[in-house]
C-alpha positions in Angstrom: 154.5 119.5 99.7 151.3 117.8 99.4 149.7 118.1 102.9 149.4 114.3 104.6 145.6 113.7 104.4 143.6 113.8 107.7 143.2 111.3 110.0 140.2 108.8 109.9 137.4 110.2 112.2 136.0 108.5 114.6 133.2 106.1 113.3 134.4 106.4 109.9 134.9 103.3 109.3 137.4 100.7 107.2 135.9 102.1 103.8 137.7 105.7 104.9 141.0 104.1 105.6 140.9 102.1 102.2 140.0 104.7 100.1 142.6 107.0 101.4 145.4 103.7 100.5 144.1 103.3 97.1 144.7 107.1 96.5 148.2 107.5 97.2 148.1 104.1 95.2 146.7 105.7 92.0 148.6 109.0 93.1 152.2 107.3 92.7 151.2 105.5 89.2 150.0 108.5 88.1 153.3 110.4 88.9 155.5 107.7 87.2 153.6 107.6 84.7 153.9 111.1 84.0 157.5 111.2 84.4 157.9 109.1 81.6 155.6 110.9 79.1 157.5 114.0 80.1 161.2 112.3 79.4 159.7 111.0 76.3 158.2 114.5 75.3 162.0 116.2 76.2 163.6 114.0 73.5 161.3 114.5 71.1 161.2 118.7 71.1 164.0 118.6 68.9 161.9 117.4 66.4 158.8 119.2 64.9 156.4 116.5 65.4 157.7 116.8 68.9 157.0 120.1 69.1 154.0 120.2 67.5 152.7 117.1 70.1 154.1 119.2 73.4 151.5 122.3 71.9 148.8 119.5 71.8 149.4 118.2 74.9 149.6 122.0 76.0 146.5 122.7 74.5 144.5 119.6 75.9 146.3 120.3 79.5 144.8 123.9 79.7 141.4 123.7 80.6 142.2 121.0 83.3 144.7 123.5 84.7 142.4 126.3 84.8 139.8 124.2 86.2 142.9 123.2 88.8 144.1 126.7 89.5 140.5 128.2 89.7 139.9 125.2 92.3 142.5 125.6 94.5 142.3 129.3 94.7 138.8 129.6 95.7 139.0 126.8 98.4 142.4 128.0 99.8 140.7 131.2 100.3 138.4 129.2 103.2 139.6 129.3 106.7 136.5 126.6 107.9 138.1 126.2 111.7 137.4 129.6 112.1 134.7 131.1 109.9 132.4 128.6 112.1 133.3 130.8 115.4 130.9 133.2 116.1 132.0 136.8 116.5 129.5 137.8 119.8 128.4 141.3 120.6 127.9 141.8 124.2 125.6 144.5 126.0 127.4 146.3 129.1 127.2 144.2 132.5 124.7 145.3 134.8 126.6 147.2 137.8 125.1 145.8 141.2 125.2 149.5 143.8 123.5 150.6 146.2 120.1 152.6 145.4 119.5 150.3 142.1 115.8 149.3 142.0 116.0 145.5 141.5 112.4 145.2 140.0 112.9 148.4 137.3 116.4 146.5 136.2 114.5 143.3 136.0 117.2 142.0 137.7 114.9 138.5 137.6 114.9 138.4 134.2 118.4 139.3 133.6 120.1 136.5 135.8 117.6 133.8 133.8 118.9 135.2 130.7 122.7 134.7 132.1 121.8 130.9 132.6 121.7 131.4 136.5 119.6 128.7 138.4 116.8 130.1 141.0 117.2 127.7 144.0 115.6 127.8 147.4 118.6 127.3 149.6 121.4 129.1 149.8 124.0 129.4 146.7 126.4 126.9 146.7 128.0 127.1 143.3 128.7 129.4 141.1 125.3 130.1 138.5 122.5 129.9 140.9 120.9 132.7 142.9 117.8 133.1 145.7 115.9 136.0 146.2 113.4 137.0 149.2 111.6 140.2 150.4 115.0 141.7 152.3 117.8 140.3 150.7 118.9 138.5 147.6 122.1 136.2 147.2 123.8 135.2 144.2 126.9 132.8 143.4 128.8 135.2 140.5 130.3 133.2 138.0 134.5 134.1 137.5 134.9 136.4 135.0 138.1 136.7 132.3 137.0 139.1 129.7 138.1 142.8 128.4 135.5 144.1 131.2 136.5 142.8 134.4 138.7 140.1 135.9 137.5 138.4 139.2 137.1 135.1 140.5 133.3 133.3 141.4 132.2 135.5 143.9 129.1 134.9 146.4 127.7 138.1 147.2 124.5 139.4 149.3 122.1 142.0 148.5 120.4 143.7 150.8 117.0 145.2 149.9 115.0 148.5 151.6 111.5 147.9 149.8 112.6 147.2 146.3 116.2 149.1 146.2 119.6 147.7 146.8 120.7 149.5 150.4 124.1 147.5 150.1 125.7 145.0 148.4 128.0 142.7 151.5 129.7 139.2 151.3 127.5 136.8 153.1 130.2 134.9 154.8 131.2 138.6 157.0 129.0 141.2 155.9 131.7 143.1 154.8 130.9 145.7 152.0 131.7 144.7 148.5 132.5 147.3 145.8 132.2 147.4 141.9 130.3 144.3 140.8 128.7 143.4 138.0 127.0 141.0 136.1 128.5 139.3 132.9 127.4 140.9 130.3 124.3 139.4 127.9 124.9 138.4 124.3 122.9 140.8 121.9 124.0 139.2 118.5 126.2 138.2 116.5 128.7 140.4 114.0 127.3 138.5 111.2 123.6 139.0 111.8 121.7 141.3 109.7 118.1 142.5 108.9 116.6 139.5 108.4 119.2 136.5 109.2 120.2 135.4 111.8 123.5 132.8 112.9 124.7 131.5 116.5 127.2 129.4 114.9 128.6 126.9 117.6 131.3 124.6 117.9 130.8 120.5 117.1 131.6 119.7 120.7 128.9 121.9 122.0 126.2 119.5 119.6 124.9 116.5 120.9 125.3 113.1 119.3 121.9 112.4 118.7 122.1 115.5 116.5 124.7 114.4 114.5 123.5 111.2 114.4 120.0 112.6 113.0 121.8 115.2 110.4 123.7 112.5 108.7 120.8 109.9 109.0 118.7 112.6 106.8 121.3 114.0 104.5 124.4 111.8 104.4 124.7 108.4 106.0 128.2 107.9 104.3 129.2 111.3 104.9 132.7 109.4 106.8 133.0 106.8 104.0 132.9 109.1 100.9 135.7 111.9 99.8 133.2 114.6 98.8 130.7 113.1 95.6 129.4 109.9 96.9 129.5 107.9 93.6 126.9 104.9 94.9 124.3 108.0 96.1 124.5 109.8 92.5 123.9 106.3 90.9 121.3 105.4 92.9 119.4 108.9 92.2 119.6 108.6 88.7 118.1 105.2 88.9 115.1 106.3 91.2 114.8 109.6 88.9 114.6 107.9 86.0 112.3 105.1 86.9 110.0 107.7 88.3 110.5 110.1 85.3 111.2 113.3 87.5 113.7 114.5 90.3 112.3 112.8 93.2 116.0 112.0 95.0 119.1 113.6 95.1 122.9 112.8 95.6 124.8 115.5 97.1 127.1 115.2 100.4 127.1 116.8 103.0 130.2 118.8 101.2 128.6 119.5 98.3 125.9 121.2 100.0 128.2 123.6 101.7 130.0 124.3 99.0 126.8 125.2 97.5 126.8 127.4 100.2 129.9 129.0 100.9 130.7 129.5 96.9 128.2 128.7 94.4 124.6 129.8 93.0 121.3 127.7 93.7 121.0 127.7 89.9 120.5 123.9 89.1 122.9 123.6 85.7 125.1 120.7 84.9 128.0 122.8 85.2 126.9 124.3 88.4 126.6 120.7 89.6 130.3 119.6 87.8 132.2 122.7 89.8 130.1 121.6 93.0 131.7 118.0 93.0 135.0 119.2 92.1 135.3 121.7 94.9 133.6 119.2 97.2 136.5 116.5 96.5 138.9 119.6 96.7 137.2 120.5 100.2 137.7 117.3 101.5 141.5 117.0 100.5 142.1 120.0 102.4 139.8 119.6 105.8 139.0 117.0 108.2 135.8 115.6 108.2 134.8 117.3 111.4 135.5 120.6 110.6 133.9 119.9 107.2 130.7 118.7 109.3 131.1 121.9 111.5 130.6 124.1 108.8 127.6 122.7 107.3 125.7 122.8 110.7 126.7 126.1 111.5 125.5 127.2 107.5 122.4 125.3 106.7 119.0 127.2 106.3 116.6 126.0 108.8 113.8 127.8 107.7 111.9 131.2 108.3 111.3 132.5 111.9 108.4 135.4 111.7 110.6 137.8 109.7 114.0 136.2 110.5 115.8 133.7 108.5 117.9 131.4 110.6 121.0 129.7 109.8 122.7 126.9 111.7 121.6 124.9 114.3 122.5 127.1 117.0 120.0 129.5 115.9 117.3 127.3 115.2 117.7 125.4 118.2 117.1 129.1 120.2 114.4 130.4 117.8 112.2 127.3 117.7 112.7 126.0 120.8 114.1 128.4 123.1 117.2 126.6 124.1 121.1 126.2 123.5 121.8 123.2 121.2 123.2 121.5 123.6 120.1 120.9 125.5 118.0 119.8 122.5 116.0 116.5 123.1 116.2 113.6 120.4 112.9 114.7 119.1 113.9 118.0 118.8 117.1 116.9 117.1 115.6 114.7 114.8 112.8 117.8 113.4 115.7 119.8 112.8 117.4 117.2 110.7 113.9 116.6 108.5 113.9 120.3 107.5 117.0 120.5 106.1 115.6 119.2 102.9 112.8 121.8 102.9 112.8 124.5 105.3 109.7 126.3 105.0 107.9 123.1 104.0 108.6 121.2 107.2 109.0 124.4 109.6 107.1 123.7 112.6 105.6 126.8 112.9 103.9 126.8 109.4 103.8 123.1 109.1 103.2 121.2 112.2 101.7 118.2 110.8 104.5 118.1 107.8 106.8 118.5 109.9 105.9 115.8 112.8 105.7 113.5 110.0 109.2 114.1 108.9 110.8 114.1 112.2 109.5 110.7 112.4 111.0 109.1 109.2 114.7 110.4 110.4 113.8 109.2 113.8 113.2 106.0 111.7 116.0 105.9 109.8 118.4 106.3 112.7 116.9 102.9 114.4 117.4 101.7 111.2 120.9 102.3 110.9 121.8 101.4 114.5 121.8 104.7 116.3 118.9 104.4 118.5 117.2 101.4 119.4 113.3 100.8 119.0 112.5 102.1 122.8 114.2 104.9 122.1 112.6 105.8 118.6 109.1 105.1 120.0 109.8 107.7 122.5 110.8 110.5 121.1 108.1 110.0 118.6 105.4 110.2 121.0 106.6 113.5 121.5 104.2 116.8 120.3 106.0 119.2 118.1 105.9 122.5 120.6 108.2 125.3 119.3 107.8 129.1 120.8 105.9 131.2 118.5 107.5 133.7 116.7 107.5 137.6 118.0 107.7 140.9 116.6 111.3 141.7 117.5 114.2 139.0 116.4 117.0 141.3 117.5 117.2 143.5 120.1 118.2 146.8 120.0 118.7 146.5 116.0 119.7 150.4 115.2 122.1 150.2 118.3 124.0 146.9 116.5 123.9 148.4 113.2 126.2 151.5 114.7 128.2 149.2 116.3 129.1 147.0 113.0 129.8 150.2 111.4 132.2 150.9 114.3 134.3 147.5 113.9 136.0 146.0 110.9 134.4 142.9 110.2 137.4 140.3 110.9 139.2 138.4 107.9 141.4 136.1 108.2 145.1 135.9 106.0 142.9 135.4 102.8 141.0 138.3 103.1 137.7 136.5 103.8 135.5 136.9 106.9 137.0 135.1 110.1 135.4 134.8 113.4 136.2 134.5 117.2 135.6 138.1 118.3 133.9 139.3 121.0 132.6 142.7 121.0 131.9 144.5 124.2 129.7 147.5 124.1 127.9 150.1 125.9 124.7 149.4 126.1 122.1 148.8 128.8 119.6 146.2 128.2 116.9 147.5 130.6 117.5 151.5 129.9 117.4 149.7 125.6 113.5 148.3 126.5 112.3 151.3 128.5 113.6 153.5 125.7 111.8 150.9 122.7 108.9 151.0 124.8 108.8 155.1 125.8 108.7 155.4 121.9 106.1 153.2 121.0 103.9 154.4 123.7 104.4 158.1 122.9 103.6 157.5 118.9 100.3 155.9 120.2 99.8 158.8 122.1 100.6 161.3 120.0 98.4 159.5 117.2 95.1 159.2 119.2 95.5 162.5 120.5 96.1 164.8 116.8 94.5 163.4 114.1 96.8 165.4 111.4 99.5 163.2 112.7 98.1 160.0 111.7 99.2 158.6 108.3 98.2 155.2 106.4 101.3 154.4 104.5 104.0 153.2 106.8 106.9 154.6 105.4 104.8 157.9 106.0 103.9 157.9 109.2 105.6 159.8 112.6 108.8 159.4 113.6 111.0 159.6 116.1 114.5 159.0 118.0 115.9 158.3 121.2 119.8 157.8 122.6 121.1 157.8 126.3 124.1 158.3 126.7 126.9 158.7 129.9 128.3 162.4 130.2 131.3 161.3 131.9 132.4 158.9 129.5 130.4 159.7 126.2 129.0 156.0 126.2 125.8 155.3 124.6 123.5 153.4 126.8 120.3 153.3 124.9 119.7 154.5 121.3 116.4 153.8 119.0 117.3 155.5 115.4 113.0 155.1 114.4 109.9 154.0 114.8 110.0 150.5 113.4 113.4 148.8 112.0 111.9 146.2 109.6 110.1 148.9 108.2 113.3 151.5 107.8 116.4 150.8 108.8 117.9 154.7 108.6 119.2 155.3 111.8 117.8 158.9 113.0 120.2 159.2 115.6 123.4 159.1 113.4 122.3 160.3 110.1 119.2 162.0 110.5 119.9 166.0 110.0 117.8 168.5 111.4 117.3 171.6 112.7 117.9 171.8 116.8 115.4 175.0 117.4 115.1 176.1 120.7 117.3 173.0 122.1 120.4 175.5 120.7 120.0 178.0 122.8 121.2 177.2 126.2 124.7 177.5 123.8 123.7 181.0 123.3 123.5 181.7 126.8 126.4 179.9 127.9 128.4 182.8 125.6 126.8 185.1 127.1 127.6 183.8 130.9 130.8 182.8 130.4 134.2 183.9 130.8 135.6 185.3 127.2 138.3 184.0 124.8 140.8 186.3 126.4 139.3 186.1 130.2 137.3 189.0 129.8 134.0 189.1 132.6 130.8 187.4 131.1 128.7 190.3 130.0 125.5 189.0 131.4 124.6 187.3 134.4 121.2 185.2 135.2 119.9 188.4 136.4 120.9 190.8 133.7 117.5 192.6 132.5 116.9 192.0 128.3 113.9 193.1 126.3 111.8 190.7 125.1 109.7 192.8 122.3 109.4 192.4 118.8 112.8 193.2 116.8 113.7 193.5 112.9 116.8 193.0 111.8 118.7 193.3 108.1 120.5 190.3 107.3 122.5 190.9 103.7 119.6 192.4 101.5 116.8 190.8 103.4 114.5 191.8 106.6 114.5 189.1 109.5 112.1 189.3 112.1 112.3 186.9 114.9 109.2 185.7 116.6 108.4 184.1 120.0 105.9 181.4 120.6 102.4 182.5 119.6 103.3 186.1 119.1 103.4 186.7 122.6 106.5 189.3 124.2 107.3 190.0 128.0 108.8 193.0 127.5 111.9 193.3 130.1 112.8 190.0 131.7 116.0 188.5 133.1 118.3 186.2 131.7 117.0 183.2 133.7 113.1 184.1 132.4 114.2 184.6 128.7 115.9 180.7 128.9 113.2 179.2 131.2 110.4 180.5 128.7 112.3 180.1 125.5 112.1 183.6 124.8 113.1 184.4 120.9 113.5 187.8 120.9 115.1 188.1 124.0 117.8 185.6 122.8 118.9 187.3 119.7 119.2 190.5 121.3 121.7 188.5 123.8 123.7 186.9 121.0 123.8 190.1 119.3 125.3 191.9 122.0 127.8 189.1 123.0 128.4 188.2 118.9 127.6 185.3 116.7 131.3 184.5 116.6 131.3 184.0 120.1 128.5 181.8 120.3 129.9 179.7 117.7 132.9 179.5 119.3 131.2 178.1 122.3 129.4 175.8 120.4 133.0 174.4 119.1 134.1 174.3 122.6 131.0 171.8 123.7 131.4 169.5 120.4 129.1 170.7 117.6 131.4 170.0 114.5 128.1 170.8 112.1 128.5 173.6 109.6 127.3 177.0 111.6 127.6 180.4 109.9 127.3 183.9 112.3 123.8 185.2 111.5 121.2 185.8 113.8 119.0 183.0 112.8 121.8 180.7 114.3 120.8 181.3 118.2 117.4 180.0 117.5 119.1 176.5 115.7 118.7 177.6 112.2 121.4 174.8 111.6 121.6 171.1 111.4 122.8 168.9 113.5 122.4 164.9 113.9 120.8 163.9 117.2 123.3 162.0 118.4 125.7 165.3 117.8 123.6 167.4 119.8 123.3 165.2 122.7 126.9 164.5 123.1 127.5 168.8 123.2 125.4 168.8 126.5 127.6 166.4 128.1 130.0 169.0 129.2 127.1 170.6 130.7 126.4 167.4 133.1 129.8 166.4 133.8 131.1 169.8 135.3 132.7 171.0 131.7 134.6 168.2 130.0 134.0 167.4 126.3 133.8 163.9 125.9 133.6 161.7 122.2 130.0 159.6 122.1 130.9 155.9 121.6 129.3 152.4 121.5 132.2 149.9 122.1 134.4 149.6 124.8 136.6 146.6 123.8 137.1 143.9 120.8 138.6 140.8 121.9 140.3 138.1 119.2 139.4 134.6 119.8 142.9 134.2 121.9 142.1 137.0 124.3 144.0 139.7 122.6 142.2 143.4 123.2 142.4 144.3 119.3 140.9 147.6 120.1 140.1 149.6 123.4 137.8 152.8 124.1 139.6 154.8 126.8 136.9 157.6 127.4 138.4 161.2 126.4 137.6 163.9 128.5 139.2 167.2 126.9 138.4 170.3 129.4 136.2 172.7 127.1 134.2 174.7 129.9 134.9 176.1 133.6 133.4 174.0 135.7 131.6 176.8 137.4 130.3 178.1 134.0 128.6 174.2 133.5 127.1 174.6 137.3 125.6 178.0 136.2 123.8 176.8 132.9 122.8 173.1 134.9 121.1 175.3 137.3 119.6 177.7 134.8 117.9 174.5 132.8 116.6 173.1 136.1 114.5 176.2 136.2 113.5 175.1 132.7 111.8 171.7 134.6 110.6 173.3 137.4 109.2 176.5 136.2 109.9 176.8 132.3 108.6 174.7 129.0 109.4 171.9 130.7 107.3 171.8 133.5 105.6 168.9 132.0 108.1 166.6 133.1 107.4 167.1 136.7 103.7 166.6 136.3 104.5 163.4 134.4 106.1 162.0 137.7 110.4 163.0 137.1 111.6 164.1 140.4 115.2 164.6 141.4 117.9 167.0 140.5 117.0 167.3 136.8 117.8 169.9 133.6 116.6 170.5 130.4 115.5 172.6 127.2 112.7 172.1 124.9 113.1 172.7 121.2 110.7 173.7 118.3 111.5 174.4 114.8 110.0 176.6 112.4 106.1 175.3 112.0 106.6 172.7 114.5 108.7 170.8 112.0 111.0 168.9 114.9 110.1 168.3 118.3 113.0 167.9 121.0 113.6 167.7 124.5 116.9 167.3 125.7 117.1 167.0 129.6 119.8 165.6 132.0 121.1 164.4 135.3 124.5 164.1 136.5 124.4 160.5 135.0 122.5 160.3 132.1 122.0 162.5 129.3 119.0 161.7 127.1 117.4 163.5 123.7 114.0 162.9 122.1 113.5 163.6 118.8 110.1 163.8 117.0 109.3 164.6 113.1 108.2 163.5 109.8 110.8 161.9 107.8 109.6 164.3 104.9 109.7 167.2 107.0 106.1 168.0 107.4 105.1 170.4 110.1 103.9 168.7 113.4 102.2 171.6 114.8 103.5 170.7 117.9 106.0 172.4 120.2 108.8 170.0 121.8 107.1 170.1 125.6 104.0 168.3 123.4 105.5 166.0 121.3 109.2 165.1 123.0 109.0 166.0 126.8 106.4 162.8 127.2 109.0 160.4 125.8 111.3 161.8 128.0 109.6 161.5 130.9 108.2 158.1 130.7 112.0 156.8 129.5 113.4 158.9 132.5 110.9 157.5 135.1 112.9 153.9 134.2 116.0 155.5 133.7 116.6 157.1 137.1 115.5 154.0 139.0 117.8 152.0 137.3 120.9 154.9 137.3 120.2 156.6 140.5 121.6 160.2 140.8 122.3 163.3 143.1 122.6 166.6 142.9 124.5 168.3 140.6 128.1 169.0 142.0 128.4 172.6 143.2 131.8 174.5 142.6 133.3 176.4 144.9 133.6 179.3 142.5 129.9 179.4 142.3 127.7 181.5 144.8 124.3 181.7 145.9 122.2 185.1 146.9 118.8 185.4 147.1 117.6 188.3 144.2 114.4 189.7 143.5 113.7 188.7 140.0 111.8 191.6 138.5 114.9 193.8 138.9 117.5 191.6 139.3 118.8 193.2 142.6 119.4 191.3 145.8 116.2 191.0 147.8 115.1 192.9 151.0 112.7 191.5 153.6 109.8 193.0 151.5 110.2 191.7 148.0 107.5 189.9 146.9 108.8 187.3 145.1 112.5 185.8 146.2 114.7 183.6 144.4 117.5 181.5 145.3 120.1 182.5 142.0 123.7 181.1 141.5 126.1 183.1 140.0 130.0 183.1 138.7 132.6 184.5 142.1 132.3 188.1 141.9 129.6 188.8 139.2 126.7 188.8 142.1 124.4 191.4 142.3 125.9 194.1 144.9 122.6 196.2 145.0 119.6 195.9 147.4 116.0 196.2 145.7 114.6 199.3 146.9 111.6 198.9 145.0 109.5 197.3 147.7 109.3 199.0 151.2 106.2 197.8 152.8 103.6 195.5 153.3 100.9 197.5 150.9 103.4 197.5 148.1 104.2 194.1 148.6 100.8 192.9 148.5 99.9 195.3 145.4 103.4 193.9 143.8 102.6 190.5 144.3 99.1 190.7 143.0 100.2 192.3 139.7 102.9 189.8 139.5 100.6 186.5 139.6 98.8 187.8 136.6 101.6 188.8 134.7 102.9 184.9 135.2 99.5 183.3 134.5 98.9 181.1 131.8 102.0 181.0 129.8 102.3 178.9 126.8 104.3 175.5 126.3 107.3 175.5 124.5 
């Protein structure tokens, strides 16, 4: 059945209705004539002449049938209504909780980006806020999304300095829990490197923008059926008179067809297909849908390194505002750019852009869309646009990762659709802090170490950072490389590098934990192990593990071996526990990369992705549960139906006391070991971590965590050149720079101590319970029933105490970084 023609749009005019009526009459006449012809052909089929005539008719009709079939096949695959709806990617909402720093979280900036209006009086409607020295009042908007369901809600943030002391209801002072801002839009799902699209509904576009576009490009849009014969004839006449192509006759529909289906190559064949498709598109869709699709698809120039498509993206980029807030002058400027976007660019050619804008305003006046006074007022506005910035899309590596996790929405015909809402796990404040910390780190490293400098952009020093929530595996920040515009290779998710010493905690976890069949631990934190040169036979080869700078400490405790990252001691521990046991524990916490039960495994000689390594540290931070890293919380379609929802997966991997014991040891790495630079760089509080350095310093790592955040930093060259730097020198300062902000945004308390953990004062020189005369005493943690029973007898009086303390001072003096 032939679908009924669309109703004439408002303002379409009498000519539109007359054209439809004439088309109906012609179709009726054609049907009657075709029916008579077919009856005559049927009567003549018995004769050879009739058969020949039928074959000839078939040959003549075949090209037309092929064209008609191709046209219908192409046009039927387009869903203009859905394609023009944006599929948007959102960040996580900013929680408003006690302990949060309003300065570190840039709360005022977040509210402005969410279009909250700052007022001087008490906020009286949703979308307003007031800030003061002692409190902020925010009238939160209602939320009806996959992240939260709540009515509009006024809250007061009571401050203690720059930190939130309490979140209360301003009406009665009652405490309010679990409040967060609406999530910020990060990008569109279809945005890619070098492109920006922001589809908008036609109802959101101001009338003067639509009028400006029609005046500039197709003033008879509501009167033609896809091809404007008058415009074509006029263009041919002008071009013949001027001896060249001075004017075009394409309608908006033809331009849309060209953008959707065809190449820009100018040939008669393409122009014919363009005209046929334009008429078919007009028959299938009403004018308002075609106009909306056109305004969302049109190319509107280059803004820095980004190509802008659609009036929504152009309004935000050039003027820093949403499309509904465009002034008449700004709308006319965008309409004037359509013919030659870069020639009339307000960024590159402001004078030409103004001339073209004024011409559009004049046409609008001549068509009766505006009066002379309005034209004159708009014509006096200066051309003011935002200068392009170096960063076009926030978190580009993260957004690319999200797009790989989300299947592009499609309509019933297999073409891209729209209208999705993708809610992600990204914290915008932490993401900006991560990007800034890496940038400062590269400047510091290349400024201090000449061997790291490279002239070619593709050969420069690289780095990556990822921060995730250890309780859920949700990624809070992700930077996959130094410069996304130079290299889109995501080193967090795709680079495979040796973890080096950053793998050692899992060796000691195998040594300190209970066995697979419940066997008691072979070691405790104060067990003694020899750190001295070691030679191992591996197959037909001899392997000699070496310590950093070839320094060996002799007999040391397990704690000391881990804090100082002693290679020889670590290999001895692994050999006694068994390399298979080390692999078993590594699998428990989440490592999936291939591993071989060989001695080099203990020093991280295999390859992992940084995301895999960071995720493996999560069970140490969260009390023993393996989690799966994720970047997406939920995907919701245009109707509000939840298509996908990520439920955090928590699988028991370690006993809580084993996880705490390792964390307690790794806190010593930060307090006394190879990670002490974190303290001097301003990282305070309960923090654990481990440095990592591979052979010749090809890879530098630091993985550190609080109870709320696991953060990994990697530094190296893509071509695996030697850094000649340790993890403490190259990666740890970047980690510390980031964590200073992160710990203000996500304040965390101490790690939870399981009831099955006991503490004892011990003498670290012999691993025994300390007596009153021991010169050095440390508070050590033990799994229940594994604490030492023997009391130290090596230190019996004041003189011996002084002598032991003096010798121990020189043993500990000047230990190198790792």
